[in-house]
C-alpha positions as CSV (number, residue, x, y, z in Angstrom):
1,M,7.4,-31.6,-85.2
2,G,10.4,-29.6,-84.5
3,K,11.9,-28.2,-81.3
4,L,10.6,-24.8,-80.1
5,K,13.2,-22.2,-80.4
6,T,13.5,-19.7,-77.5
7,V,13.6,-16.2,-78.7
8,I,14.8,-13.4,-76.3
9,D,13.7,-9.9,-77.0
10,P,16.6,-7.7,-78.0
11,E,15.4,-5.0,-75.7
12,V,15.7,-7.4,-72.7
13,I,19.3,-8.3,-73.7
14,E,20.1,-4.6,-74.0
15,F,18.5,-3.8,-70.6
16,E,20.4,-6.6,-68.9
17,E,23.7,-5.5,-70.4
18,A,23.0,-1.9,-69.3
19,L,22.0,-3.0,-65.8
20,L,25.2,-5.1,-65.4
21,R,27.3,-2.1,-66.6
22,S,25.5,0.1,-64.1
23,I,26.2,-2.3,-61.3
24,D,29.9,-2.5,-62.2
25,Q,30.1,1.3,-62.3
26,A,28.4,1.5,-58.9
27,K,30.9,-1.0,-57.5
28,R,33.8,1.1,-58.8
29,G,32.2,4.3,-57.4
30,E,32.1,6.0,-60.8
31,F,28.5,7.2,-61.0
32,A,26.6,6.0,-57.9
33,A,28.3,6.2,-54.6
34,V,27.7,3.3,-52.1
35,H,26.8,4.7,-48.7
36,T,27.0,3.0,-45.3
37,P,24.1,3.2,-42.9
38,K,26.3,5.5,-40.7
39,Q,26.8,7.9,-43.7
40,I,23.1,7.9,-44.4
41,M,22.2,8.7,-40.8
42,A,24.7,11.5,-40.7
43,R,23.0,13.2,-43.7
44,R,19.4,13.0,-42.5
45,G,17.5,16.2,-41.9
46,R,17.7,19.6,-43.4
47,P,21.0,20.9,-44.7
48,V,22.9,23.1,-42.3
49,G,21.9,26.7,-42.7
50,S,18.7,26.0,-44.6
51,T,16.5,27.0,-41.7
52,K,16.2,30.4,-40.1
53,P,17.6,30.8,-36.6
54,D,14.2,32.2,-35.5
55,S,12.1,29.5,-37.0
56,K,8.4,29.4,-36.1
57,V,6.9,27.0,-33.6
58,A,4.1,24.7,-34.6
59,V,1.1,25.1,-32.3
60,K,-2.4,23.7,-32.2
61,I,-5.1,26.3,-31.7
62,R,-8.9,26.0,-31.8
63,L,-10.7,28.6,-33.8
64,D,-14.3,29.0,-34.8
65,P,-15.1,27.5,-38.2
66,D,-16.3,30.7,-39.7
67,V,-13.1,32.5,-38.7
68,V,-10.9,29.8,-40.3
69,A,-13.1,29.9,-43.4
70,A,-12.7,33.7,-43.7
71,L,-8.9,33.5,-43.1
72,R,-8.5,30.8,-45.7
73,A,-10.7,32.7,-48.2
74,S,-8.3,35.6,-48.0
75,G,-5.8,33.5,-50.0
76,R,-2.3,32.2,-49.8
77,G,-0.3,33.3,-46.8
78,W,-3.3,33.4,-44.4
79,Q,-1.3,31.8,-41.6
80,T,1.4,34.5,-42.0
81,R,-1.2,37.2,-41.8
82,V,-2.7,35.6,-38.6
83,N,0.8,35.6,-37.1
84,D,1.3,39.3,-38.0
85,L,-2.1,40.2,-36.5
86,L,-1.2,38.3,-33.3
87,R,2.2,39.9,-33.1
88,E,0.7,43.4,-33.6
89,R,-1.8,42.7,-30.8
90,V,0.8,41.4,-28.4
91,V,3.2,44.4,-29.1
92,R,0.3,46.8,-28.7
93,K,-0.6,45.2,-25.4
94,L,3.0,45.2,-24.1
95,T,3.6,48.9,-25.1
96,A,0.3,50.0,-23.5
97,T,1.4,48.6,-20.1
């Protein structure tokens, strides 16, 4: 009986070489920048200017199930339509006083 010969798949060799090249490039800062925890924390959140200055406020409101079903059945944008209806009602009430 002869010795067993270890055969390494050529794709594994190619993958390993590519991985090592990638690590070297990252260390040199060529393609992948290395960030410190301080840099990562500074970038968290939405980019500056990506939100409206008058952004909406999330609230929790309890409504009857049939009302919610009818609103949702009206299609996309139902929450915006509810906001518009409430705004119209509030404005009408304020101008009536």
